[in-house]
Every structure is written in structure tokens, then in C-alpha cells.
N, CA, C and O atoms as CSV, one atom per row, in Angstrom:
chain,resi,resn,atom,element,x,y,z
A,1,MET,N,N,-16.393,24.457,-45.613
A,1,MET,CA,C,-15.566,25.471,-44.988
A,1,MET,C,C,-16.340,26.206,-43.889
A,1,MET,O,O,-15.803,26.520,-42.827
A,2,PHE,N,N,-17.632,26.471,-44.181
A,2,PHE,CA,C,-18.470,27.174,-43.213
A,2,PHE,C,C,-18.675,26.335,-41.948
A,2,PHE,O,O,-18.674,26.866,-40.837
A,3,GLU,N,N,-18.851,25.014,-42.127
A,3,GLU,CA,C,-19.031,24.127,-40.981
A,3,GLU,C,C,-17.773,24.094,-40.113
A,3,GLU,O,O,-17.860,24.041,-38.887
A,4,MET,N,N,-16.609,24.125,-40.755
A,4,MET,CA,C,-15.355,24.116,-40.009
A,4,MET,C,C,-15.216,25.407,-39.193
A,4,MET,O,O,-14.755,25.371,-38.053
A,5,LEU,N,N,-15.605,26.521,-39.760
A,5,LEU,CA,C,-15.571,27.790,-39.049
A,5,LEU,C,C,-16.524,27.763,-37.849
A,5,LEU,O,O,-16.178,28.249,-36.773
A,6,LEU,N,N,-17.719,27.199,-38.031
A,6,LEU,CA,C,-18.659,27.080,-36.913
A,6,LEU,C,C,-18.115,26.168,-35.815
A,6,LEU,O,O,-18.287,26.456,-34.631
A,7,ASN,N,N,-17.462,25.077,-36.197
A,7,ASN,CA,C,-16.873,24.174,-35.205
A,7,ASN,C,C,-15.767,24.863,-34.418
A,7,ASN,O,O,-15.684,24.708,-33.199
A,8,VAL,N,N,-14.928,25.613,-35.095
A,8,VAL,CA,C,-13.847,26.340,-34.422
A,8,VAL,C,C,-14.429,27.380,-33.477
A,8,VAL,O,O,-13.932,27.554,-32.364
A,9,MET,N,N,-15.478,28.073,-33.910
A,9,MET,CA,C,-16.115,29.071,-33.048
A,9,MET,C,C,-16.773,28.413,-31.833
A,9,MET,O,O,-16.726,28.969,-30.736
A,10,ALA,N,N,-17.380,27.250,-32.011
A,10,ALA,CA,C,-18.013,26.548,-30.901
A,10,ALA,C,C,-16.974,26.088,-29.881
A,10,ALA,O,O,-17.177,26.247,-28.677
A,11,VAL,N,N,-15.880,25.529,-30.345
A,11,VAL,CA,C,-14.831,25.065,-29.438
A,11,VAL,C,C,-14.191,26.239,-28.710
A,11,VAL,O,O,-13.942,26.164,-27.507
A,12,SER,N,N,-13.925,27.321,-29.433
A,12,SER,CA,C,-13.326,28.477,-28.768
A,12,SER,C,C,-14.308,29.128,-27.797
A,12,SER,O,O,-13.891,29.621,-26.749
A,13,GLY,N,N,-15.602,29.142,-28.120
A,13,GLY,CA,C,-16.600,29.659,-27.189
A,13,GLY,C,C,-16.688,28.821,-25.930
A,13,GLY,O,O,-16.802,29.362,-24.831
A,14,PHE,N,N,-16.637,27.502,-26.077
A,14,PHE,CA,C,-16.642,26.606,-24.916
A,14,PHE,C,C,-15.406,26.838,-24.057
A,14,PHE,O,O,-15.505,26.918,-22.833
A,15,TRP,N,N,-14.247,26.945,-24.691
A,15,TRP,CA,C,-12.997,27.166,-23.958
A,15,TRP,C,C,-13.036,28.493,-23.206
A,15,TRP,O,O,-12.647,28.556,-22.040
A,16,LEU,N,N,-13.500,29.543,-23.862
A,16,LEU,CA,C,-13.594,30.842,-23.205
A,16,LEU,C,C,-14.598,30.825,-22.046
A,16,LEU,O,O,-14.373,31.471,-21.023
A,17,GLY,N,N,-15.685,30.101,-22.201
A,17,GLY,CA,C,-16.667,29.988,-21.125
A,17,GLY,C,C,-16.095,29.279,-19.906
A,17,GLY,O,O,-16.316,29.712,-18.775
A,18,VAL,N,N,-15.369,28.203,-20.127
A,18,VAL,CA,C,-14.737,27.488,-19.003
A,18,VAL,C,C,-13.680,28.360,-18.350
A,18,VAL,O,O,-13.592,28.404,-17.123
A,19,GLU,N,N,-12.884,29.046,-19.137
A,19,GLU,CA,C,-11.871,29.948,-18.584
A,19,GLU,C,C,-12.512,31.054,-17.751
A,19,GLU,O,O,-11.994,31.410,-16.693
A,20,TYR,N,N,-13.631,31.596,-18.216
A,20,TYR,CA,C,-14.310,32.662,-17.478
A,20,TYR,C,C,-14.858,32.136,-16.151
A,20,TYR,O,O,-14.764,32.819,-15.131
A,21,CYS,N,N,-15.425,30.936,-16.156
A,21,CYS,CA,C,-15.996,30.366,-14.937
A,21,CYS,C,C,-14.916,30.020,-13.909
A,21,CYS,O,O,-15.153,30.142,-12.708
A,22,LEU,N,N,-13.751,29.598,-14.356
A,22,LEU,CA,C,-12.694,29.176,-13.445
A,22,LEU,C,C,-11.673,30.278,-13.181
A,22,LEU,O,O,-10.633,30.023,-12.572
A,23,LYS,N,N,-11.953,31.488,-13.626
A,23,LYS,CA,C,-10.984,32.578,-13.543
A,23,LYS,C,C,-10.564,32.877,-12.106
A,23,LYS,O,O,-9.381,33.089,-11.841
A,24,ARG,N,N,-11.520,32.896,-11.175
A,24,ARG,CA,C,-11.209,33.297,-9.801
A,24,ARG,C,C,-10.914,32.123,-8.874
A,24,ARG,O,O,-10.767,32.319,-7.668
A,25,GLN,N,N,-10.824,30.921,-9.407
A,25,GLN,CA,C,-10.569,29.749,-8.579
A,25,GLN,C,C,-9.080,29.624,-8.285
A,25,GLN,O,O,-8.232,29.918,-9.128
A,26,THR,N,N,-8.784,29.179,-7.063
A,26,THR,CA,C,-7.394,28.938,-6.691
A,26,THR,C,C,-7.136,27.443,-6.686
A,26,THR,O,O,-8.067,26.645,-6.790
A,27,THR,N,N,-5.898,27.073,-6.569
A,27,THR,CA,C,-5.539,25.658,-6.520
A,27,THR,C,C,-6.168,24.990,-5.299
A,27,THR,O,O,-6.640,23.856,-5.381
A,28,VAL,N,N,-6.174,25.694,-4.171
A,28,VAL,CA,C,-6.735,25.130,-2.939
A,28,VAL,C,C,-8.239,24.924,-3.077
A,28,VAL,O,O,-8.757,23.889,-2.658
A,29,SER,N,N,-8.945,25.886,-3.653
A,29,SER,CA,C,-10.390,25.737,-3.788
A,29,SER,C,C,-10.750,24.611,-4.761
A,29,SER,O,O,-11.744,23.917,-4.548
A,30,LEU,N,N,-9.976,24.421,-5.807
A,30,LEU,CA,C,-10.232,23.326,-6.737
A,30,LEU,C,C,-9.943,21.976,-6.087
A,30,LEU,O,O,-10.663,21.010,-6.340
A,31,GLU,N,N,-8.898,21.886,-5.250
A,31,GLU,CA,C,-8.619,20.635,-4.545
A,31,GLU,C,C,-9.724,20.324,-3.535
A,31,GLU,O,O,-10.141,19.173,-3.402
A,32,ASP,N,N,-10.196,21.348,-2.824
A,32,ASP,CA,C,-11.305,21.143,-1.886
A,32,ASP,C,C,-12.556,20.674,-2.619
A,32,ASP,O,O,-13.265,19.796,-2.128
A,33,ALA,N,N,-12.831,21.241,-3.771
A,33,ALA,CA,C,-14.003,20.840,-4.546
A,33,ALA,C,C,-13.884,19.396,-5.025
A,33,ALA,O,O,-14.893,18.697,-5.128
A,34,SER,N,N,-12.680,18.943,-5.316
A,34,SER,CA,C,-12.511,17.566,-5.780
A,34,SER,C,C,-12.692,16.555,-4.656
A,34,SER,O,O,-12.917,15.374,-4.922
A,35,LEU,N,N,-12.597,16.998,-3.403
A,35,LEU,CA,C,-12.760,16.096,-2.262
A,35,LEU,C,C,-14.174,16.116,-1.681
A,35,LEU,O,O,-14.457,15.351,-0.759
A,36,ILE,N,N,-15.059,16.956,-2.182
A,36,ILE,CA,C,-16.417,17.054,-1.654
A,36,ILE,C,C,-17.187,15.730,-1.725
A,36,ILE,O,O,-17.915,15.430,-0.779
A,37,PRO,N,N,-17.075,14.924,-2.777
A,37,PRO,CA,C,-17.860,13.685,-2.817
A,37,PRO,C,C,-17.551,12.711,-1.672
A,37,PRO,O,O,-18.353,11.817,-1.403
A,38,PHE,N,N,-16.424,12.864,-1.004
A,38,PHE,CA,C,-16.052,11.947,0.074
A,38,PHE,C,C,-16.380,12.506,1.451
A,38,PHE,O,O,-16.123,11.838,2.452
A,39,ALA,N,N,-16.939,13.713,1.534
A,39,ALA,CA,C,-17.111,14.396,2.807
A,39,ALA,C,C,-18.237,13.828,3.659
A,39,ALA,O,O,-18.232,14.035,4.872
A,40,ASP,N,N,-19.204,13.117,3.076
A,40,ASP,CA,C,-20.337,12.648,3.867
A,40,ASP,C,C,-20.134,11.264,4.465
A,40,ASP,O,O,-20.983,10.802,5.228
A,41,ASP,N,N,-19.054,10.601,4.149
A,41,ASP,CA,C,-18.768,9.276,4.697
A,41,ASP,C,C,-17.399,9.312,5.377
A,41,ASP,O,O,-16.372,9.316,4.698
A,42,PRO,N,N,-17.377,9.339,6.727
A,42,PRO,CA,C,-16.094,9.478,7.437
A,42,PRO,C,C,-15.102,8.352,7.146
A,42,PRO,O,O,-13.897,8.598,7.088
A,43,GLU,N,N,-15.586,7.127,6.963
A,43,GLU,CA,C,-14.670,6.009,6.688
A,43,GLU,C,C,-13.990,6.197,5.331
A,43,GLU,O,O,-12.779,6.008,5.208
A,44,VAL,N,N,-14.750,6.560,4.339
A,44,VAL,CA,C,-14.177,6.795,3.013
A,44,VAL,C,C,-13.254,8.009,3.054
A,44,VAL,O,O,-12.213,8.022,2.397
A,45,ALA,N,N,-13.634,9.031,3.826
A,45,ALA,CA,C,-12.789,10.222,3.944
A,45,ALA,C,C,-11.431,9.858,4.547
A,45,ALA,O,O,-10.402,10.378,4.115
A,46,ARG,N,N,-11.423,8.966,5.543
A,46,ARG,CA,C,-10.139,8.524,6.126
A,46,ARG,C,C,-9.296,7.780,5.097
A,46,ARG,O,O,-8.084,7.981,5.023
A,47,ARG,N,N,-9.931,6.924,4.305
A,47,ARG,CA,C,-9.177,6.186,3.291
A,47,ARG,C,C,-8.610,7.116,2.223
A,47,ARG,O,O,-7.488,6.921,1.757
A,48,VAL,N,N,-9.390,8.129,1.834
A,48,VAL,CA,C,-8.901,9.092,0.844
A,48,VAL,C,C,-7.744,9.889,1.419
A,48,VAL,O,O,-6.767,10.158,0.720
A,49,GLU,N,N,-7.846,10.270,2.698
A,49,GLU,CA,C,-6.742,10.989,3.342
A,49,GLU,C,C,-5.476,10.148,3.371
A,49,GLU,O,O,-4.386,10.656,3.105
A,50,LEU,N,N,-5.612,8.864,3.693
A,50,LEU,CA,C,-4.435,7.989,3.711
A,50,LEU,C,C,-3.847,7.809,2.313
A,50,LEU,O,O,-2.628,7.768,2.151
A,51,ALA,N,N,-4.710,7.702,1.309
A,51,ALA,CA,C,-4.238,7.458,-0.053
A,51,ALA,C,C,-3.621,8.699,-0.692
A,51,ALA,O,O,-2.623,8.599,-1.405
A,52,THR,N,N,-4.215,9.873,-0.436
A,52,THR,CA,C,-3.756,11.080,-1.127
A,52,THR,C,C,-2.914,12.003,-0.262
A,52,THR,O,O,-2.118,12.785,-0.782
A,53,GLY,N,N,-3.081,11.921,1.059
A,53,GLY,CA,C,-2.369,12.824,1.948
A,53,GLY,C,C,-3.044,14.174,2.087
A,53,GLY,O,O,-2.527,15.059,2.769
A,54,LYS,N,N,-4.207,14.344,1.442
A,54,LYS,CA,C,-4.955,15.592,1.525
A,54,LYS,C,C,-6.020,15.458,2.609
A,54,LYS,O,O,-6.577,14.379,2.806
A,55,THR,N,N,-6.302,16.556,3.313
A,55,THR,CA,C,-7.291,16.539,4.376
A,55,THR,C,C,-8.688,16.710,3.795
A,55,THR,O,O,-8.951,17.649,3.044
A,56,VAL,N,N,-9.586,15.780,4.157
A,56,VAL,CA,C,-10.980,15.850,3.733
A,56,VAL,C,C,-11.787,16.391,4.897
A,56,VAL,O,O,-11.732,15.841,5.997
A,57,LYS,N,N,-12.533,17.457,4.672
A,57,LYS,CA,C,-13.373,18.036,5.717
A,57,LYS,C,C,-14.663,17.229,5.780
A,57,LYS,O,O,-15.659,17.581,5.148
A,58,ALA,N,N,-14.637,16.134,6.555
A,58,ALA,CA,C,-15.768,15.215,6.617
A,58,ALA,C,C,-16.833,15.731,7.575
A,58,ALA,O,O,-16.533,16.395,8.568
A,59,VAL,N,N,-18.070,15.413,7.259
A,59,VAL,CA,C,-19.209,15.755,8.102
A,59,VAL,C,C,-19.580,14.512,8.891
A,59,VAL,O,O,-19.697,13.425,8.325
A,60,ALA,N,N,-19.766,14.669,10.204
A,60,ALA,CA,C,-20.128,13.532,11.046
A,60,ALA,C,C,-21.535,13.060,10.688
A,60,ALA,O,O,-22.403,13.877,10.382
A,61,PRO,N,N,-21.766,11.742,10.724
A,61,PRO,CA,C,-23.103,11.241,10.416
A,61,PRO,C,C,-24.110,11.696,11.477
A,61,PRO,O,O,-23.756,11.912,12.636
A,62,GLU,N,N,-25.351,11.835,11.065
A,62,GLU,CA,C,-26.404,12.295,11.960
A,62,GLU,C,C,-26.698,11.243,13.020
A,62,GLU,O,O,-26.880,10.067,12.705
A,63,GLU,N,N,-26.742,11.669,14.272
A,63,GLU,CA,C,-27.034,10.747,15.369
A,63,GLU,C,C,-28.519,10.783,15.677
A,63,GLU,O,O,-29.189,11.795,15.473
A,64,VAL,N,N,-29.021,9.658,16.172
A,64,VAL,CA,C,-30.434,9.555,16.504
A,64,VAL,C,C,-30.673,10.238,17.846
A,64,VAL,O,O,-29.967,9.969,18.818
A,65,LYS,N,N,-31.670,11.122,17.898
A,65,LYS,CA,C,-32.031,11.781,19.138
A,65,LYS,C,C,-32.904,10.823,19.944
A,65,LYS,O,O,-33.703,10.085,19.368
A,66,PRO,N,N,-32.761,10.826,21.284
A,66,PRO,CA,C,-33.594,9.932,22.086
A,66,PRO,C,C,-35.074,10.286,21.931
A,66,PRO,O,O,-35.459,11.452,22.023
A,67,GLY,N,N,-35.883,9.277,21.698
A,67,GLY,CA,C,-37.305,9.494,21.536
A,67,GLY,C,C,-37.707,9.811,20.113
A,67,GLY,O,O,-38.892,9.798,19.781
A,68,TRP,N,N,-36.745,10.092,19.281
A,68,TRP,CA,C,-37.023,10.399,17.886
A,68,TRP,C,C,-36.356,9.329,17.019
A,68,TRP,O,O,-35.434,8.662,17.486
A,69,GLY,N,N,-36.761,9.161,15.870
A,69,GLY,CA,C,-36.098,8.264,14.944
A,69,GLY,C,C,-35.611,9.055,13.756
A,69,GLY,O,O,-36.034,10.186,13.517
A,70,ASN,N,N,-34.743,8.456,13.041
A,70,ASN,CA,C,-34.342,9.104,11.787
A,70,ASN,C,C,-35.457,8.900,10.781
A,70,ASN,O,O,-35.830,7.764,10.485
A,71,LEU,N,N,-35.977,9.959,10.268
A,71,LEU,CA,C,-37.088,9.905,9.342
A,71,LEU,C,C,-36.546,9.938,7.920
A,71,LEU,O,O,-35.959,10.929,7.484
A,72,ASP,N,N,-36.754,8.845,7.214
A,72,ASP,CA,C,-36.327,8.786,5.826
A,72,ASP,C,C,-37.530,9.114,4.949
A,72,ASP,O,O,-38.548,8.423,4.979
A,73,ILE,N,N,-37.395,10.161,4.183
A,73,ILE,CA,C,-38.496,10.563,3.314
A,73,ILE,C,C,-38.127,10.258,1.892
A,73,ILE,O,O,-38.913,10.516,0.981
């Protein structure tokens, strides 16, 4: 019985923690957050836009400056 009470308290604590963290989020901010993984690849961002109809705020890929190279560390 004690273990069941601890499990119920753990689940309710987790639920309350998630509710507290997401309390101030809006539908638009949650949709924008779900599209972040596609923002660094413009081609994938276009495909996601075509598939979902939602606008992805894509970042343009870094261009090479003349005389400099892209340094991969």
C-alpha cells in the first residue's frame, strides 16, 4: 500500500512539474519549438513547410568568405 502511495505521489509530482514548466507557453510558441530541429537545413525546412503548411524560420547556411575557409573544429 505504501509503495502505491509513493507511485501516485511520484506521478502527480511529475505531472505538476510539467504543468508548471509549460504554464506560460502559448500554442504558437509550442509550434515554433517543434519546428526548431528543421531550421538549420533550408531544403528540409522547405519540405516540412510543404508537408505541414507551417512556416519554418530557417537559417541560411554559412557562406565561405574569400580568402578564408570554413574551419571545422
